[in-house]
C-alpha positions in Angstrom: 22.3 -10.8 10.2 20.4 -14.0 11.0 19.5 -12.7 14.4 18.3 -9.4 12.9 16.1 -11.1 10.3 14.7 -13.5 13.0 13.7 -10.7 15.3 12.0 -8.8 12.5 10.1 -12.0 11.5 8.9 -12.5 15.1 7.8 -8.8 15.3 5.9 -9.4 12.1 4.0 -12.4 13.5 3.2 -10.5 16.7 1.9 -7.6 14.6 -0.3 -9.9 12.6 -1.8 -11.4 15.8 -2.5 -7.9 17.2 -4.1 -6.8 13.9 -6.3 -9.9 13.9 -7.4 -9.3 17.5 -8.1 -5.6 17.0 -10.1 -6.3 13.8 -12.2 -8.9 15.6 -12.9 -6.6 18.5 -13.7 -3.6 16.4 -16.3 -5.6 14.4 -17.9 -6.6 17.7 -18.2 -3.1 19.2 -19.9 -1.7 16.1 -23.6 -1.2 16.8 -26.0 -3.5 15.0 -25.5 -6.8 13.2 -25.0 -7.9 9.6 -28.7 -8.7 9.2 -30.2 -5.4 10.5 -30.4 -4.1 6.9 -32.6 -7.0 5.8 -36.3 -6.1 5.4 -38.8 -7.7 7.7 -36.6 -10.6 8.9 -38.6 -12.8 11.2 -37.0 -13.3 14.7 -36.7 -17.0 14.2 -35.0 -16.6 10.8 -32.6 -14.1 12.3 -31.8 -16.4 15.2 -31.1 -19.2 12.7 -28.8 -17.0 10.8 -26.9 -15.9 13.9 -26.5 -19.6 14.9 -25.3 -20.5 11.4 -22.5 -18.0 11.6 -21.7 -18.6 15.2 -22.8 -15.1 16.3 -24.9 -16.5 19.1 -21.9 -17.9 21.0 -20.1 -16.1 23.8 -17.5 -13.6 22.6 -14.5 -15.6 23.8 -15.7 -18.7 21.9 -16.1 -16.6 18.7 -12.6 -15.2 19.2 -11.1 -18.6 19.7 -12.8 -20.0 16.7 -11.7 -17.0 14.6 -8.1 -17.4 15.6 -8.2 -21.2 14.9 -9.7 -20.6 11.5 -7.0 -18.1 10.6 -4.2 -20.5 11.7 -5.7 -23.1 9.3 -6.0 -20.5 6.5 -9.8 -20.3 6.7 -11.2 -16.8 6.5 -14.8 -17.8 6.7 -17.8 -17.5 4.4 -19.4 -14.3 3.3 -22.7 -13.4 5.0 -24.0 -11.3 2.1 -22.4 -13.0 -1.0 -24.2 -16.3 -1.1 -21.9 -19.4 -0.8 -18.8 -17.2 -1.4 -15.7 -18.2 0.5 -13.8 -15.1 1.7 -10.4 -16.5 0.5 -11.8 -17.2 -2.9 -13.2 -13.7 -3.3 -9.9 -12.2 -2.3 -8.1 -14.4 -4.8 -10.5 -13.5 -7.6 -10.5 -9.8 -6.9 -6.9 -9.1 -5.9 -5.6 -9.6 -9.4 -6.9 -6.2 -10.5 -5.6 -4.5 -7.4 -2.2 -6.2 -7.7 -1.7 -5.1 -11.4 -2.8 -1.6 -10.6 -0.6 -1.5 -7.5 2.5 -2.9 -9.2 2.2 -0.3 -12.0 1.7 2.5 -9.5 4.7 1.5 -7.4 6.9 1.3 -10.5 5.7 4.7 -11.7 6.1 6.2 -8.2 9.7 5.1 -7.8 10.9 5.8 -11.4 9.2 9.3 -11.7 9.8 10.3 -8.1 13.5 9.4 -8.1 14.0 11.0 -11.5 12.4 14.3 -10.4 14.4 14.2 -7.2 17.7 13.6 -9.1 16.9 16.4 -11.6 16.1 18.8 -8.7 19.3 17.9 -6.7 21.6 18.2 -9.7 20.0 21.5 -10.7 19.8 22.9 -7.1 18.2 26.4 -7.0 17.7 26.5 -10.7 14.6 26.4 -12.9 14.4 22.6 -13.1 14.7 22.4 -9.3 11.8 24.9 -8.8 9.6 23.1 -11.4 10.2 19.7 -9.7 9.4 21.0 -6.3 6.2 22.8 -7.5 5.0 19.5 -8.9 5.9 17.8 -5.6 3.9 20.3 -3.6 0.9 19.8 -5.9 1.1 16.1 -5.5 1.2 16.3 -1.7 -1.6 18.9 -1.6 -4.2 17.4 -3.8 -6.0 14.4 -2.4 -6.1 11.3 -4.6 -9.9 11.2 -4.9 -10.0 14.8 -5.9 -7.4 14.2 -8.6 -9.2 11.1 -9.8 -12.5 12.9 -10.1 -10.9 15.8 -11.9 -9.2 13.6 -14.5 -12.3 11.4 -14.8 -14.4 14.5 -15.7 -12.0 16.4 -18.0 -9.9 13.6 -19.6 -12.7 11.0 -19.7 -16.0 12.9 -20.1 -15.0 16.2 -21.7 -12.0 15.2 -23.9 -12.8 11.5 -24.2 -9.2 10.5 -24.1 -9.7 7.6 -21.7 -12.5 5.4 -20.5 -14.0 6.7 -17.2 -14.4 3.2 -15.7 -12.9 -0.3 -16.0 -9.5 -1.7 -16.5 -9.6 -3.5 -19.8 -6.6 -2.1 -21.7 -3.2 -0.3 -21.2 -4.8 3.2 -21.6 -7.2 2.4 -18.8 -4.3 2.3 -16.3 -3.3 6.0 -17.0 -5.8 7.9 -14.8 -6.0 5.4 -11.9 -2.2 5.1 -11.8 -1.7 8.9 -11.8 -4.3 9.4 -9.1 -2.8 6.6 -7.0 0.8 7.4 -7.4 0.7 11.3 -7.3 1.3 11.5 -3.5 4.1 8.9 -3.6 5.8 10.5 -6.5 5.8 13.9 -4.6 7.2 12.3 -1.4 9.9 10.3 -3.2 11.0 13.3 -5.2 11.4 15.4 -2.1 13.1 12.6 -0.2 15.5 11.9 -3.1 16.3 15.5 -3.6 17.1 16.0 0.1 19.2 12.8 0.3 21.2 13.5 -2.8 21.9 17.1 -1.8 23.4 15.8 1.4 25.5 13.2 -0.5 26.7 15.8 -3.0 28.2 17.9 -0.2 29.8 14.9 1.6 33.6 14.9 2.0 34.1 11.7 0.0 32.4 13.3 -3.0 34.9 16.2 -2.8 37.7 13.7 -2.6 36.4 11.9 -5.7 36.3 15.2 -7.6 39.9 16.0 -6.4 41.1 12.7 -7.9 39.8 13.9 -11.3 36.8 11.5 -11.6 34.2 12.7 -14.0 30.9 14.1 -12.7 28.9 11.3 -14.4 31.1 8.6 -12.8 30.7 10.2 -9.4 26.9 10.4 -9.8 26.6 6.9 -11.0 28.9 5.2 -8.5 28.4 7.3 -5.4 25.6 9.8 -5.5 22.8 7.6 -6.9 23.4 4.5 -4.7 23.8 6.4 -1.4 21.1 8.9 -2.4 18.3 6.4 -2.9 18.8 4.6 0.4 15.9 6.5 2.0 13.7 5.6 -0.9 14.4 1.9 -0.2 13.2 2.5 3.3 10.1 4.1 2.0 9.2 1.1 -0.2 7.3 -0.6 2.7 5.1 2.4 3.5 4.7 3.0 -0.3 3.2 -0.4 -0.7 0.8 0.3 2.1 -0.2 3.7 0.7 -0.8 2.2 -2.8 -2.9 -0.7 -1.5 -5.0 1.3 1.0 -5.3 4.1 -1.5 -6.6 1.8 -4.2 -9.7 1.2 -2.1 -11.0 4.6 -3.0 -9.5 4.8 -6.5 -11.0 1.4 -7.5 -14.4 2.6 -6.4 -14.2 5.9 -8.3 -13.0 4.2 -11.6 -15.3 1.1 -11.2 -12.4 -1.3 -11.1 -13.5 -4.7 -9.9 -10.6 -5.1 -7.5 -10.3 -5.9 -3.9 -10.8 -2.3 -2.8 -14.2 -2.1 -4.5 -15.2 -5.4 -2.8 -14.0 -4.0 0.5 -16.1 -0.8 0.3 -19.2 -2.8 -0.7 -18.9 -5.2 2.2 -18.3 -2.4 4.7 -21.6 -0.9 3.7 -23.3 -4.3 4.1 -21.6 -5.2 7.4 -20.3 -8.4 6.1 -18.1 -9.3 9.1 -16.1 -12.2 7.7 -15.4 -10.4 4.5 -14.3 -7.2 6.3 -12.1 -9.0 8.7 -10.6 -11.2 6.0 -9.7 -8.4 3.7 -8.4 -6.2 6.5 -6.1 -9.0 7.7 -5.0 -9.7 4.1 -4.1 -6.0 3.6 -2.3 -6.0 6.9 -0.2 -9.1 6.1 0.8 -7.6 2.8 1.9 -4.4 4.6 3.9 -6.2 7.2 5.6 -8.6 4.7 6.5 -5.5 2.6 8.1 -3.9 5.7 9.9 -7.1 6.5 11.3 -7.3 3.0 12.2 -3.6 3.1 14.3 -4.1 6.2 16.2 -6.9 4.5 16.6 -5.0 1.3 18.0 -2.0 3.2 20.6 -4.2 4.8 21.6 -5.6 1.4 21.8 -2.1 -0.3 23.8 -0.5 2.5 27.0 -2.4 3.3 27.4 -0.5 6.5 24.3 -2.1 7.9 25.4 -5.5 6.8 28.8 -5.1 8.5 27.2 -3.8 11.7 24.8 -6.7 11.9 27.6 -9.2 11.5 29.6 -7.6 14.3 26.6 -7.7 16.6 26.1 -11.3 15.8 
């Protein structure tokens, strides 16, 4: 088990290094520079700005300095937001994104697993059909379309919710629905498929032959084994929620990291773009790392296998 965790940790570090390198290279191949949008910038002023941010140095020196700064936890200073440290901006903005993300993940797992269980336990019945129709709708409708639809009808027409901001509990309703709809649909289908497979397993038939009640069998065997694929999906789910929040935060005017990211992409703020991209990537990779560990803890068969390999 220790060897397994160590190997996953090393893969995570390598992935972060590759992500940092690719992000740096992509920023350099994009035509133009961060100051091209400025009106009538004199050549000498532009040269001074390029020197201030080290953009006049050879590419390999910029890359080496970039990696050295990352190792020391320095993500640089924004080129567009005056005297704003990238790390500080991320800390100040991520609180909104984190709260929205946590609520969306909880809603996705609870609602998705519940729909999947209802569908599996009522296989080929009305509840199964309703749950799968909802899942198809969730997969088919893009999050930004759903967000705009709710914003117009529930916010503008019916005035049930505020169309922008994240100031109270009700303000979470529309962004969370838009952000978690796809994940709910996927988890529901995944749970249904997994639980149907478990319900037809031989050990379930044996448990029924012993006279155990259906509720006991479902609680002790079906649920635990049926949600294993959902545990595996928690890593990608975290990624989907965080990356999806970039668009949702912009639509609902939430002052989170996603909105900051979109703003700085438009303004070609290299340090901010690279810093936020790397931050998102680290969260994704840490989530996948923790998911691998959690999967081993939930499934005792994996735990036993790893011990034997060790």
